[in-house]
Every structure is written in structure tokens, then in C-alpha cells.
N, C-alpha and C positions, 0 to 999 in steps of 0.2 A: 662262543662267547659273544658276538654283537646281536646276534638276537635276545639273550638272558639283558643286556642291559635294557635293549628297547620295552622289553617285556616288564622288568621292574617301573622305567620313567610311565610306561601306558598306567601301571597299576598306583604312580603315586598320582598321576595326573585324576584317574577316576576317582581318589580318594580326597583329593582337593576339591575336584568337581562335588565332588557326594558333601562334603563337609559347609561347602559356602553354599548349596542350593537347601540343605535343612533350615525349616524355621528357628530362630531363633527363640529359646522363652527363657522367661526369669521369674525368680520366685518372690512373692508379695506375703508379708504381714497387713494387720490391716494400718500397722503405723506409716511401714514402708508406702503403699499405699499411696497415704494422704499426706505426706511428702514428695513420694512423686507427684504428686499435683498442684501441688505451691510451686514445684518448677517448674511445671508442665502445662499447666490448666487454664484457658486463655483470658475466663474472667479474671483471675487471679493474676495474670500478664500484665492485665488492661488497667487491674487495681493499682500496682505495683507504679504502673507509666505515669498514673495519675497523682500517686503521689512525689513522685520526680518532678509533673509540672507544677505541684503544688509549689514546691519546696522552690522553682525558678520564678514562678508567682512572688516570693517572697521576694527573691533579690530582685525582680522588675521593681517591686514599690519601693525597696530601698534605693533604688540604684533612680530615682524621682529627685531623694535629696541629696545626691552627687553635684556637683558644679558639672552645671550642663556646655559646654564648649562645641564650636562648630564652627569652620572655616566659611567666608565666600570669596568667589571671586568673580567679577565684571566685568566687560568690555564692551562698547557700544560705539556706533558712528554714526551720527546725524548726518542722514540723508539732506535735509533740511531742517532747521534748527527750529522752533517757535519763534515768529516776533516780539517784542517788546514795546506791549502798548503803554501807551504815555497819552495823557492831555498833552494841548497846545503848548500850557504853561508851564508845565515839569518837563515838554524836551526843550525847552531851550535853553536850557542849563547844559546842555549836551549838544545840541547843535551847532554850527557855527551863525554869526548873526545875520538877517536876511536871510533863513533857510524857512523862517514860517511868514508867512504874508502878510503885513500888516493888520489887514482886513478877518484875519480867522479869528473865529472863537477861540478865546482860551480856554472854555471846557472843551472841547472838541476833541475828540481819543483820535491820535495818528499812532499808528503799524509801522515802528521801528527795527531796523534788523538788530540781531541782539548780539549787543556790545558785551555784556558778561560770561558767554560760554563758547568755549570753544565745540570741532564737530566731533572730537574722539577723544575718551577717555576708557582709560582702565582705572578698575579699582580692585586692592586686595585688602580682606579685612579677616580678623579673629574674632568673635563672640563668645563672653562666658556670660552665665547666669546662675546663679546660685541663691536655691530658695535659704530663708533667715529662718521663719515661722510659716507655720499652715496648721491648724488645727485637725484642717481632717488630713492632712499628712500622719501627725500623730498617730491620729485614732489608723489608718490604715495598716500602718507597720505594726501595729496588735492584733489588725483583724486577717492579716495574712498570717502570722502567724498561728492562728487558731482556724486557719481554712487547712493550714498544714497537718494541725492534729486532726483535724475534720477528718484528711483525707486518709491519715494512718490507720485510725478506725476504722472506715470503710472498707479496709483494706481489709483489717481484722476481721469484720463482718461477714466477707467476701469469705473468707478463709472459714470461717464457723461454717459457712452454708453447706459452702464445696466439705468440708470434713463430716456434715451430717449427711448430704447427699452419699457418697463415697460407703460410709461407716453403713448405709441402708444396702446397698447394692452390695458392696463386700459379703453380707451375711446371709444376704439373700439367695448368694453363689454359694455358699458352704451349707446351705439347709439342703439347696437343690443336689449339691456333689452326695452329702449323706442321705438324700431319700433315695436317691439312686442308686447308690448301695444299699440300701437295704431292699430295693426292689430287685437287683440284678440277686440279693441273696433269695429273696421269695419265688423268682423263675426260677433259679436252679434246683432248687427244693423241690416244686411244682415239676418242674422237668425231671426234675430223677423220680418220683409217683408218677407223672403221666406215662414213661417208660414201662416201668414196671405193670402199671395196671392192663394197657396194651399185651403186655404178655400174658399175662394172668389171663387179659378175654382169649386171647389166642387159644388158652390151652384148656380154656371153660368152666376158668373160676368165679366171674366176675362179668356182669351182663355192659354192654353197650353202650348203654344210658349211664353206670356207672363213668365210663373214661369219657365221654364226650362233657359230664357234666366238670369233670376235671380241666380236659382238653377247651371249655370254654373258660374258666378262670385262670389256664396258663395265658389264652389269649387276651384276654382281658387287663393282666399286668403285663404283658409284652408291648400293649396299645400306651397303657398307662407310662412305661417307659422310654417309650419316643415320645408321648405329650412332656415330658420330663426333660430329654432332652434340647429337646425343640426351645421350652422353657429357659434350657441352661445357655441354649447359644444365645439367646435374647440377654440376659442378663450379663452375660460375658462381657458381651458389647456396650451392653447402660455401664459398665463398672469400667471400661476402657474409653468410652468418650468421658465419665467423670472425672479419672485421671487425666485425660488429655495422651494415651496412649497409643501407638500406634493398633488399628485394628487388624493389621495382619498379621501382628506378632503374638504369639503362643503366651497366656499369663499363667503360672500356678499360684494357688492360693496355699499358703503353709497352717492358716489357722484349722481348728478342730471345733467342730459344733459340741461334742460330746463335753466341754469345757465351761458351756454359757450357765447352765444348770447352778454351777457354784457359782459363777459372778451373778446371779440376781440375789444371791443371800446374802453376798457384801453390799449390797446397795442401805447408805444412810439416807433415809428421807428425812426431807426439814419437817421443822414444826411449826405451827400455823405463828404468825409474823417474827417469825428467827431470820427472814430468811434477808439479805445484804441486796439491795438493786443495782446495782455498782457491777456487779460480778456479769449483767448483763449490759452486750456491747450495746439495744437500741436505747440503754437508759444511757448509757454513758454519752452514745452520739446524740442524746437531745438535750444534753448537760450542756454538750458543749454547739449546737446549736443555741442554747438560751444565752452562753458569751458571745456569741457573734451579733444576736439581736440584741444586746444590751449595747454592743458597739457601736451596733447601727445606728441605735439614738442617739447615741456619744457624736456620731460623726454629724448628724441633724443640727445637733446643737452649736457644733465647732462650726457649721455655716455662715454662722454670725458672727466668728471671730474674725480680727484682721489677719491678713495678709501680706507679707513684706518679705522680696525679692531683691538680693543687689544684681546688677549689671554690670559691663565693661565691653569697649571696643576698641582695638587697634588695627591699623591699618596702612594702609599705602596706597599714594591713588597719582596719577599724572594725564596731562590730557593735551592736546595740539589739535592742528584745525588737519596735518595729516594722519591719515589713522595709520600708514607703515611706521610713522618714527616715534608711536609709541612704544616699542618696543628698544626703541633707545635712547628713549627722553629718561629724563631723572624725575626717579620719584619722590615724593612727599610724605613724611610719616602724619599719622594723626591718631587721637587716642583720645577716650571718656571714660568714665565710668559715672556711677548712679546706682541711684535703690527709689524702688516702688513701695509706697504703703498703699495698698487695697482694705478700704473699712466698709464693710456692708451697714448702708445704714435704712432704706425702706426697702421692702419689699413686698408689700399688700400681705394677704394672708400664707401664702406658699412656703418660709421656713415654719411657721406655726402650725400648719397643717401639717407637714413632714416630718417634724416633729412629734406631735401625734399621731400621726401613722406608725409608728417607729415603735411611741409607747403601747400601743395598741398589738402590737405584732407581738412585744414579748410577754404580752397577757396570754396572748394563744400556747404561745410555747408553755408554758406554766402550766394552762390547763392540760396540754397533751402529756406530762410529766405527770401529772393527776390521774389523766385515764393508763398510761402504761402502765403505774404500781398497779391501779387495777387488774390491769390485762393480765400484766405478770404473774399478781396473788391466784387469778382464776386458771392461767394457764398451769402454776404449778401444782396445786389444788386437784384441776381437771387428770394429769397424766399419771399423780402420784396415784390416785384414784385406778385410771385403767391398767396402771404397770400392776399395781395389787392383785388386782383379780387379774391379769394374765399368768400373773405369775404362782398363782392360787390354783389357773386351771392348766398349767404346766405340769400341774406336782398329779390330779387329777388322771391330765390323758396319759403322762406317765406310766399312772401306773395300771389304765385300761389296758396301753399297749401290751405294757409285761403278760398282765393277765389272757390277753388277746393270745398273745404270742405261746402260755401254755395249755390254752388250748388247743390249740392245732397241735401242739406234742400230743396230749393225753387223746383228741377226737381221733390222728393220724395213729398212735400206736392200740384203739382200741379197735380202728378197722381194720389192721394188718393184722390184731391177732383173733376176728371173724367176729367180734359184738360188739361193734358200731355198724351204723350206714355212712353210707359214700357220700349222704346230701351233710351229713355232721361237719365231714372232712370241709365239703364244702366252703358252709355256710361258717365256718372258723377261718378258713382261709377268707372269707370278704371280710369277717366282723375283723380281721386281724388289717388288715389293709386300708382299711378306713378306720382303723386304731391310728394306726400312723399317720396318715393322713389327716386328723384330727392334731394330733401330738405337733407336727412338722404346722399345721397353719396355726398355732396355739404358741410355739418357740417363733416364729417371726413378730407375729402382733407383742408378741412379749418384748423381742427386740426393737420393734418399734416402738413400742412404749416407751421403754430404756432409754433409746436415745431423746424422744422427744421430751422427756422426764430432765434429762440433761442439756438441752436445749433449752428448756425451760428454766433453768437453775443456775444457765451460764458458765457450765463443768464440761460440755463436750471439746474444748479446744477452750483451751489459754495459753497467752503465750508470754 
């Protein structure tokens, strides 16, 4: 009975160890890959941190306009007080009669002990200032809010770029998987054919050269399969990297490359002059930059405005010759309030030059907006033309692949019936493999063109 219990325990431990030792895999659609990246990709994390920093910058600027309060405590002991410097004429009012010789020059300077200051002092005060008016501060508040908006749009731009990279890597992985699937099918077909031909060669029905031709074709396919597997390993790692996914974990894609051709049929192309530039995040970023440059110009003008600050201090002070008696002495309160008005009057050409520079920066951004519109128009027309060409090429390559597959069936049937040559079969197999390669290349080219077109039109990813 005890042996049975120990056996069950060992089996359970082995089972649990096996479960934990296995690599956990996850399945992802394209949207799930993108959403995973938005939560785990380093660039997006940093972009979101920049957003938080921008929000704190707004609070920092806003805080400048709030009351600024500080406390101050000073303790001091004068080892030797500074002397009091007076002329003989001034000193005669403080010194006993006869202290100054009658022959002394009344204008001569004499150093007297400091009669108005004790050696030790403690002073505790509370100081407050309040900004009442500042043109630069008001402009800074507006600029900080625009800066936050700019940071948010920069995060969106990072997400768009990430979605573009992941989409291309995702479809490349799917194409390679489908390509590997067809290669395995071709290899299995040739493997069966090669086995039968070797048997027929042993029986004397086919020549050795016929077997060699099929074997060469078979070996070529096996080599190509190895190459595709290596490419798949690299493309899989690339997708994981773009997603921020752990490299050691397995990832399974649930998409189907066979559905892509129907996706190409539903593309809505943009007509000339009908595009809304605001859909492009780059255009929106540039518009925000325009607003920042306008605020910068307003800030340069605000440097000529007056600044008004209120201030006040309340404190307590005590003084004595014996330092240690300071802490048992009576403290006396004091306080004052006031305001300071600063009015710029003359600064040479400095403020004028700053304003003109800010105005020229606005003109530069205006030119960049016009240039970006031209670039967007060009990108849309280019990607649209490339996409149309690739979609047409997919159709023709799909037809070629279907025809090549049919030729393989016919040539093989003819050879097995004794009315065709082995060379025809090998040529048909090579043509079919070439047609498959051309088809996959065009499908991927079309996918890349579609993604580029969606980026150009600002429809790849929107928030």
C-alpha cells in the first residue's frame, strides 16, 4: 500500500515538472499583436512616459503663478564686531567731553566700538511672494498645454510606426508559414514519386537518370525548405522584437494568408484632391508646432510688458552679547509687505531681434506645412499606383501557379501512363516551384504596398 502511494506521488511530481518545464505559447491575431506591443514595446512605454512628463511640466508652469512661501532661520555670533567709523566731529556727540583732543582735526576719521549691535542674534522669518501679472507667465501657461498635446500626438505617431512594423512582420510570418506548407506538400509528392521510381528502376522499367532527375528536384525542395525555416526563425524573432514579446516564448499566429486576396478587393482608393491632410499624424504634429511657434512669438512680445510681484515677510528676532542666552531671551516680532513693478524701458535691439526671429520661425513652419502637403499627395499617388500594380500581379501569379500545378498533374499522369518523359515531370515541378515563389513574393509586395498606402492615407491606425 505504501509503495502504491509513493508511486502516485512520483507520477504527480513528474507530471507537474513536465508542465512547468514546457514553454508556454500564446496565439495572436494581428490586432492582438498590435495591442500587445502597445502595452509592452519599449518605444511606446517611453512615449507614454514623455506624456506624463509633459503633464507634470504643465503643473510646473502653473505652480509659478501660485504663492511662493519659504521659511528662513538665521543664528549668528560675532567673534569681533565691526568697528564704527566716524569723524571726530561726529564722534563728539557720543563720547564723554575731553575724549577727543582739542588739537584733533574735526574731519579726521576715528574707529569706535560698535555701539549699535550686540554680538549674538537669532532671526526666524516667513517670506511670501505672489506673481500678480506677467505676460510671459500667461503665454507659458498656453504653451505648456500645447506642449502636452504635442507629446500626446508624438505617442500616437509612435503607435502608428509600431503598428506598421508589426503588420509587415506579421504578414511576412504568415506568408512563410503558408510557403512552408506548400513546400512540404511538394516534397511529400516528390518523395512518393521518387520511391516508386526507385522501385521501378530496380525492376528495370525506368533508367537511373530518370531517378536522378527526380532526386535532384527533391533535394532542391528540401534545401529550399531549410532556407524557408531559417527565414521563418528570423521573421519570428523580428515579430517578437517589434511586439516586445519574450524571445524564449513561442508565439502562434492565427491569421490565414488565404484570405488576403479578398482584402485587396475591398480597398477604397482616394481620388485626386479629395484627401483630408488632418488624417496624417505628421500633419497634425506640424499644426501643433505652428501654434507653439506663434506662442513663442507672443512670448517675445510679452518680454516688453511690465511684471508685478507682491511680497511680504513676518519674523521674530532677538539679540544679546552672550550667545547661549539667545534661546532664553525674549523674541520681538516684525513684518512688512510690499509690491515690486518692473517695467522694461530700453534693451537696445535685443527684444526687436528676438521678435523678428520668432516671426521667421513661424514662416518656416508655414513652408513646412506646404511641403508636407505636397509630400503626402506624392506618397498617396505613388503607393496607390504600386498597390494597384501588385494586386494585378497577384491575380496573374495566382493564375500561373494554378496552371503550373495542373501541368504537374498532367505531366505526371502522362509519365505514369508511359506517354510522357521524366524530363517533362522535372520541368513541370521546377515551373510550379518558381510559380509559387513568384506568387508569394507578389503577395508580400502587395501587402507592403497596402500598408504603405494605409500609412500614406492615415488609415493604418487611428485612436
